[in-house]
Every structure is written in C-alpha cells, then in structure tokens.
C-alpha positions in Angstrom: -134.5 -130.2 81.1 -137.6 -128.0 80.8 -140.4 -128.7 78.3 -139.4 -125.7 76.3 -135.8 -126.9 76.5 -136.8 -130.3 75.1 -138.6 -128.6 72.2 -135.5 -126.4 71.5 -133.2 -129.4 71.6 -135.3 -131.4 69.2 -135.3 -128.5 66.7 -131.5 -128.0 67.1 -131.0 -131.7 66.5 -132.8 -131.4 63.2 -135.7 -133.6 64.5 -138.5 -131.2 64.1 -140.9 -134.0 63.5 -140.5 -135.0 67.2 -141.8 -131.6 68.3 -145.4 -132.8 67.9 -145.0 -135.5 70.5 -143.5 -133.2 73.1 -145.8 -131.5 75.6 -146.4 -127.8 75.2 -145.2 -125.8 78.2 -147.6 -123.8 80.4 -145.6 -120.6 80.0 -142.9 -118.9 77.9 -140.7 -115.8 77.8 -142.1 -112.9 75.7 -141.1 -109.3 75.1 -143.9 -107.2 76.6 -145.2 -103.7 77.2 -147.3 -103.1 80.3 -150.7 -101.3 80.4 -149.8 -99.6 83.7 -146.8 -98.0 82.1 -148.4 -96.2 79.1 -147.8 -92.8 80.7 -144.1 -93.4 81.6 -142.8 -91.1 78.8 -145.3 -88.4 79.3 -143.8 -85.0 78.6 -140.9 -86.3 76.5 -140.4 -85.8 72.8 -140.6 -88.9 70.7 -136.9 -89.0 70.0 -136.2 -89.0 73.8 -138.4 -92.0 74.6 -136.3 -95.1 75.3 -137.7 -98.6 74.4 -135.2 -100.2 76.8 -137.3 -98.8 79.6 -140.7 -100.0 78.3 -139.9 -103.4 76.8 -139.7 -106.2 79.3 -139.0 -109.9 79.0 -141.6 -111.7 81.1 -142.8 -115.2 81.7 -146.4 -115.3 80.4 -149.0 -118.1 80.0 -149.3 -120.0 76.7 -152.6 -118.8 75.2 -155.5 -121.1 74.4 -155.3 -122.5 70.9 -158.4 -121.8 68.9 -159.8 -123.1 65.6 -157.8 -122.2 62.5 -154.8 -121.2 64.7 -151.3 -122.5 65.3 -148.7 -122.3 68.2 -145.2 -121.8 66.9 -141.9 -122.4 68.7 -140.1 -119.2 67.7 -136.4 -119.5 66.8 -135.9 -115.9 65.8 -137.8 -112.7 65.2 -137.0 -109.1 64.1 -137.6 -105.5 64.9 -140.1 -103.4 62.9 -141.0 -99.8 63.3 -144.4 -100.9 64.7 -142.5 -102.4 67.7 -140.9 -98.9 68.2 -144.3 -97.3 68.1 -145.6 -99.9 70.6 -142.6 -99.3 72.9 -143.0 -95.5 73.0 -146.9 -95.8 73.2 -147.4 -93.7 70.0 -149.5 -92.7 68.3 -151.7 -94.4 70.9 -151.0 -97.3 73.3 -151.6 -100.6 71.6 -153.8 -101.7 74.6 -156.6 -99.7 72.8 -156.2 -102.1 69.9 -156.3 -105.1 72.1 -159.4 -103.9 74.0 -161.2 -103.3 70.7 -160.2 -106.7 69.4 -161.3 -108.4 72.6 -164.9 -107.2 72.1 -165.1 -109.0 68.8 -165.7 -112.5 70.2 -165.1 -114.7 73.3 -162.1 -116.2 71.5 -160.7 -112.7 70.7 -161.1 -111.8 74.4 -157.8 -113.7 75.0 -155.9 -110.8 73.5 -157.2 -108.1 75.9 -154.7 -108.4 78.7 -152.7 -106.0 80.9 -149.6 -107.0 79.0 -148.9 -107.1 75.2 -146.5 -109.6 73.7 -145.2 -107.7 70.7 -143.4 -108.5 67.4 -144.6 -109.0 63.8 -142.0 -111.4 62.4 -140.9 -114.9 63.2 -139.2 -118.0 61.9 -139.8 -121.3 63.8 -141.4 -124.6 64.0 -145.1 -125.4 64.3 -145.9 -126.8 67.8 -149.7 -127.4 67.6 -152.5 -126.6 65.2 -156.1 -125.9 66.0 -159.3 -127.5 64.7 -159.7 -127.1 61.0 -156.1 -126.6 60.1 -155.0 -129.0 57.3 -152.1 -127.3 55.4 -149.7 -127.3 58.4 -148.7 -129.9 61.0 -146.4 -129.9 64.1 -142.8 -130.0 63.0 -143.2 -127.8 59.9 -140.5 -125.1 59.6 -142.2 -121.9 58.9 -142.1 -118.1 58.7 -145.2 -116.0 59.4 -146.6 -112.9 57.7 -148.4 -110.4 60.0 -151.8 -110.1 58.4 -154.6 -111.1 60.9 -158.1 -111.1 59.4 -161.4 -112.7 60.2 -162.9 -112.8 56.6 -166.4 -113.2 57.8 -167.6 -110.2 55.8 -167.5 -109.8 52.0 -165.0 -106.9 51.9 -161.8 -108.9 52.4 -162.5 -111.6 49.8 -161.1 -109.7 46.8 -158.2 -108.2 48.8 -157.7 -109.5 52.3 -156.2 -106.2 53.3 -159.7 -104.7 52.9 -161.3 -107.0 55.5 -163.3 -105.0 58.0 -161.4 -106.8 60.8 -157.9 -106.5 59.3 -155.2 -106.2 62.0 -151.4 -106.5 62.2 -150.4 -109.4 64.3 -148.1 -108.5 67.2 -149.1 -104.9 67.0 -152.9 -104.8 66.9 -153.1 -108.4 68.4 -151.4 -110.0 71.3 -149.0 -113.0 71.4 -146.5 -111.7 68.8 -143.2 -113.0 67.5 -140.7 -111.5 69.9 -141.1 -114.5 72.2 -140.3 -118.1 72.6 -143.8 -119.1 71.5 -146.2 -117.2 69.3 -149.9 -117.6 68.4 -150.9 -117.0 64.8 -153.7 -117.8 62.5 -152.6 -120.8 60.4 -153.1 -118.9 57.2 -150.3 -116.5 58.3 -147.8 -119.4 57.9 -145.5 -119.8 54.9 -142.6 -122.2 54.3 -139.3 -121.2 55.8 -136.7 -120.6 53.0 -134.4 -123.5 53.4 -131.2 -121.8 52.5 -131.4 -119.2 55.3 -130.6 -119.3 59.0 -133.4 -118.8 61.5 -132.5 -115.1 62.0 -132.2 -114.4 58.3 -135.5 -116.1 57.5 -137.3 -114.1 60.2 -136.2 -110.7 59.1 -137.9 -110.2 55.7 -141.5 -110.9 56.6 -143.2 -107.6 57.3 -141.0 -105.2 55.3 -140.5 -107.5 52.4 -144.3 -108.0 51.9 -145.0 -104.3 52.5 -142.4 -103.3 49.8 -143.8 -105.9 47.4 -147.4 -104.6 47.6 -146.3 -100.9 47.7 -144.0 -101.1 44.7 -144.7 -104.2 42.6 -148.4 -105.2 43.1 -151.3 -103.7 41.1 -152.6 -102.7 44.5 -149.6 -100.4 44.8 -147.5 -98.6 42.2 -147.6 -101.5 39.7 -143.9 -100.8 38.8 -142.7 -101.7 35.3 -139.3 -102.0 33.6 -137.6 -98.7 33.1 -139.5 -96.8 35.8 -137.5 -94.3 37.7 -138.2 -95.0 41.4 -137.2 -92.6 44.1 -136.7 -94.6 47.3 -136.5 -92.8 50.6 -134.4 -94.5 53.3 -133.1 -96.9 50.6 -130.7 -98.8 53.0 -133.3 -99.2 55.8 -135.5 -102.0 56.7 -138.2 -101.2 54.2 -136.2 -99.3 51.6 -133.6 -102.0 51.2 -136.3 -104.3 49.8 -137.7 -101.6 47.6 -134.2 -101.1 46.2 -134.0 -104.9 45.5 -137.4 -105.0 43.9 -136.6 -102.0 41.6 -133.3 -103.6 40.5 -134.8 -107.0 40.1 -137.8 -105.7 38.1 -135.8 -103.7 35.6 -136.5 -100.3 37.1 -134.0 -97.5 37.9 -133.8 -96.8 41.6 -132.7 -93.4 42.9 -131.7 -94.2 46.4 -132.0 -91.5 49.1 -129.8 -92.2 52.2 -128.4 -90.2 55.1 -124.7 -91.2 55.2 -121.8 -92.4 53.1 -122.0 -95.8 54.8 -125.6 -96.2 53.8 -124.8 -95.1 50.2 -122.1 -97.8 50.1 -124.7 -100.5 51.0 -127.0 -99.3 48.2 -124.1 -99.6 45.8 -123.4 -103.1 47.1 -127.0 -104.0 46.2 -126.3 -102.7 42.6 -127.8 -99.3 42.8 -125.9 -96.5 40.9 -128.0 -93.4 41.5 -127.7 -92.2 45.1 -128.5 -89.0 47.0 -126.9 -88.5 50.4 -129.4 -86.0 51.8 -127.1 -85.2 54.7 -124.2 -84.3 52.4 -126.6 -82.2 50.2 -128.0 -80.5 53.3 -131.6 -80.5 52.2 -133.9 -78.5 54.6 -137.4 -79.1 53.3 -138.9 -77.2 56.3 -138.0 -73.6 57.1 -139.6 -74.0 60.5 -142.3 -76.1 62.2 -145.1 -74.8 60.1 -143.6 -73.7 56.7 -141.9 -75.7 54.0 -139.3 -74.4 51.5 -140.3 -75.0 47.9 -136.8 -73.9 46.8 -135.4 -76.9 48.5 -138.0 -79.1 46.7 -136.7 -77.6 43.5 -133.0 -78.2 44.4 -133.9 -81.8 45.3 -135.7 -82.3 42.0 -132.8 -80.8 40.1 -130.5 -83.3 41.8 -132.7 -86.2 40.7 -132.7 -85.0 37.1 -129.0 -84.6 37.2 -128.6 -88.3 38.1 -131.2 -89.6 35.7 -130.3 -87.6 32.7 -133.2 -85.3 33.0 -136.0 -87.6 34.1 -138.3 -87.2 37.1 -139.4 -90.2 39.1 -142.3 -92.3 37.8 -142.8 -93.6 41.3 -141.9 -92.2 44.7 -141.6 -94.8 47.4 -142.7 -92.9 50.5 -142.6 -93.8 54.2 -140.9 -91.0 56.2 -144.1 -88.9 56.0 -144.3 -85.4 57.2 -140.6 -84.5 56.7 -140.4 -85.5 53.1 -144.0 -85.7 51.7 -144.1 -82.2 50.2 -140.8 -82.9 48.4 -142.2 -86.3 47.2 -145.3 -84.8 45.6 -143.2 -82.1 43.9 -140.6 -84.5 42.6 -142.8 -87.1 41.0 -143.1 -86.7 37.2 -146.3 -85.5 35.5 -148.7 -88.4 35.8 -146.5 -90.0 38.4 -147.3 -91.9 41.5 -146.5 -91.3 45.2 -147.1 -94.5 47.1 -147.0 -94.3 50.9 -147.1 -96.9 53.6 -146.0 -95.1 56.8 -145.2 -91.8 58.4 -142.2 -92.3 60.6 -141.5 -88.6 60.9 -145.1 -87.5 61.5 -148.6 -88.3 60.3 -149.9 -84.8 59.3 -148.6 -84.4 55.8 -148.5 -81.1 54.0 -147.9 -80.6 50.3 -148.7 -78.1 47.5 -151.8 -79.5 45.9 -151.2 -77.6 42.6 -148.3 -80.0 41.9 -150.7 -82.9 42.4 -153.9 -81.9 40.5 -152.4 -79.8 37.7 -149.8 -82.5 36.9 -152.3 -85.4 37.3 -150.2 -87.2 39.9 -151.6 -89.9 42.2 -151.2 -90.6 45.9 -151.8 -94.3 46.8 -152.0 -95.5 50.3 -150.5 -99.0 50.8 -150.6 -101.0 54.0 -148.7 -104.3 54.5 -149.9 -106.9 52.0 -152.7 -109.4 51.4 -152.2 -113.2 51.7 -151.3 -113.7 48.0 -148.8 -110.8 48.0 -147.1 -112.0 51.2 -146.8 -115.5 49.7 -145.3 -114.2 46.4 -142.8 -112.0 48.3 -141.7 -115.0 50.4 -141.4 -117.1 47.3 -138.9 -114.6 45.9 -136.9 -114.9 49.1 -137.0 -118.7 48.8 -135.8 -118.6 45.2 -132.9 -116.3 46.1 -134.2 -113.5 43.9 -134.6 -111.2 46.9 -132.3 -111.5 49.9 -132.6 -110.7 53.6 -131.1 -107.4 54.7 -130.1 -108.5 58.2 -127.3 -106.4 59.6 -127.2 -107.3 63.3 -128.8 -109.7 65.7 -129.6 -109.4 69.5 -130.6 -111.9 72.1 -134.2 -111.8 73.3 -133.0 -110.1 76.5 -131.7 -107.1 74.6 -134.8 -106.5 72.5 -135.0 -103.0 74.0 -131.6 -102.1 72.6 -132.5 -103.5 69.2 -135.7 -101.4 69.2 -133.6 -98.3 70.2 -131.3 -98.8 67.3 -134.3 -98.7 64.9 -135.9 -95.8 66.8 -132.7 -93.7 66.4 -132.1 -94.9 62.8 -128.7 -96.2 64.0 -129.2 -99.4 62.0 -129.0 -100.7 58.4 -131.5 -103.0 56.9 -133.1 -105.2 59.5 -132.2 -105.9 63.1 -132.9 -109.5 64.2 -133.6 -111.0 67.6 -132.8 -114.6 68.6 -135.5 -116.4 70.6 -135.1 -120.2 71.0 -132.1 -120.2 68.6 -129.1 -120.1 71.0 -126.8 -118.5 68.5 -126.7 -117.2 64.9 -126.0 -119.4 61.9 -128.4 -122.3 62.6 -131.3 -123.7 60.6 -129.8 -123.9 57.1 -131.2 -126.9 55.3 -129.8 -126.3 51.8 -126.2 -125.4 51.9 -125.8 -125.6 48.1 -128.4 -123.0 47.4 -127.0 -120.8 50.2 -123.5 -120.9 48.7 -125.0 -119.5 45.4 -126.5 -116.5 47.1 -124.1 -115.9 50.1 -122.9 -112.6 48.8 -126.4 -111.2 48.6 -127.4 -112.7 51.9 -124.4 -111.1 53.7 -124.7 -107.7 51.9 -125.8 -105.9 55.1 -123.8 -107.9 57.7 -121.7 -105.8 59.9 -123.0 -102.6 58.4 
C-alpha cells in the first residue's frame, strides 16, 4: 500500500489520530492548469471554452510546509466559478497571480510554478502543521475557507479582507483543494461539521461565506427581518445560500431563476416568491451596446406584483453586466445593490439617475473575513444552513464538473471526491444528521 493509501485507510477506519504518525508522501494527484497552455482557447468565445481540455490530473510534489501552515489530506472538494475562470484563462491566466505572489518572499516563491493546483474548497484531515501552529494538530477533521492573507500591515487588522496581501487560496495561490493533499495557512482551518459527509462538508466553504458577508454582515447589506431581497440565480451555488440566509433571517426572498426545475428547488427551500426569467422572456439588452429600460420596468412590475407593491430593499447581485442595469433600477429608494461577482461580464452599465436621485447604494463584497467565515461555518454545523450539493464527481472528472458550472447546467454546488472513495462517508453524528436530512438532501439529484 502506498503512503497516501495508508493515510486514506486510517481516515476511512475512523482512526484519524493515526494520521500524524504516518509518513507524508513525496507526491500527490492534483487538478492543474499548465502555463504553456494559456493560449489554447485563443479566438474562442467564453461559452465555447471547454474546461475538460485545460484541467489535468497530475502527480505533483508535496510543497514545503512553512511556519503557520498546514498540510491537509483532502477527502473532498467542490467547484466554484473561480475554477471555471482559471480553466478558461479569464479574465487573465492565474499564473500572473502566482508570479506576483512569488515575488513577496522566499517562502511565497513556492507558488510560482509552471502548473497551478486549483480549488478553493476542501474537507479533510490535518496531516502536518508548521512551526507556530497551536490550534490544530494532525488528525483533526477540518474544512477550509479560502482567505489567504499575510497580515503584516495594518490594513487587514480591522477586516482581514482589506489586507494589502489578500488572496483567494486555490485561485490566486497554488496548492488548492482539488487534490489529494492541499497546503493552507492554518488560520484557514475550521472544524468539519460532524453531521455531514466529506463531500457535503466541502461544498459550502467559498459560497456560504461569500453569501454571509454579502447579505448578512455589516460589511455587506446588513439584512434585517422583513427586508425584501431580490436574489439572482437563487438556486445556484451562491444564490442557494443567499436564499437560505434570507429565509433564516426573517427576510422575504424574491428568487430569480431560469427554469421550472430551478423554481421547484427554491420552493423546496421554503421560498414563495419566484420569477422564472426564461418564462417571462426578459431581454434587458436590445443589442451589445444598448439596454432596454422598458424591460427593467416590466421586471420591476413583476417584483411588485409578487410582493404586494414593494420594491427590493436589497438586490443580491453576481451575474454582472447582463443584469446590473435592471438591479439598479429595481432596488427601492434608499435600497442597496450588493455585488460580489460578474459572471456575465465585468463592464457594468446602469442609468445613474436611478442611483443618485433615489439615494441607492452599490456595495462591493468579496468573499469574507476570518470571523465571517467562522460564523458561516458555525451555522452549517448547527444545521441552521444546509449544504446545497446536487452532484459529485471523482477527481478524474473535475473537467466535466467545471463544465457543468460553466454552462449553468447545475443546481446548487457540484462536489468532487478526492481521497474519499465514494459518497456518504465521514458522518460522525448520525442523530444530528437525521434531524436535518431533508434540508441536507434538498438539492440531491436536481
């Protein structure tokens, strides 16, 4: 049996404590993109770029473990849209991030390689910890959030997301979670929710924390009870958590989806006000350069029809260019548009009269700080927010998993098994799981 096989077997046998006594292998399998392939999709439209061609499963060396860091045996991971961006080399190849990071210090130089091990989610078991780590030890079952910061300057000490060296692990750093072993800073680690399987526990990380900051935190929209919250892509990886937070926090979600199947999932979560934008046929753009305000008005009228005449207090934005003009228009007077992404394009256009004359606010929100990530994971652990995992692939089929997300052919989150040989493993509290099984399985098979 290989060294990695021994580690895997110890974890599967429930003897995670033995992991610390087993040797760390010299190499592992990781999902990578290659620096010499960044031009492979040149001339193609974004929608035609295929992650199955650019994402590889390679044997790569285990990186050197530095102070304040941890090596984790990865049982499962998940796909985020940043993995799609990485795989299609947009908006820029991530090797530019790695090169810039590599200039920071001799230790950071490890990340500047001709391959990039990707992935910003994981669940697994701590293998080793570096000098100065005291909160975690080998054998601990963990999940990881994806905030990588240095915290050597003053800016990040009020809000770690404002650190001058803030990066997203597995996207702007190397040695990510779509692999059998991952390298993280130890302060990225959080306890694995004990009622979830490995793949379920891995799936909330990035999107759950992002939705928490964007919607709940004072750094985002600071949602309160009774707020009408318009949620784009409400059954997707990010929107599915926003929908749960709105419902859980006493707000009123208006869920925008693109099919009857996705509408059904939102209803299963407990949402009642749903707009199927495909059925309604909204065309916010007349052509590539001109939007249609009449469509904004028709969209706003639909929202008021559902809410009894109320406009949204908060618009939960992430599609970007396609929807942003409609979002600014639709928010109520004094309302908030909070945005964390631009999956349909970065160059937003909106009619500023609706913003300034109606005293609306646009807030930029990016991932979450350490405290927000911990609070979001705590809600998962308590069964107040549930994973939205719909499908899981083996590591070898990560390219297909990324293609699902790229083409919006998925619901909720798409998981990836690493050292876990099959789904359904890793549950430590069956009684708690039984109490929440309906919520846990809400997206299964969707």
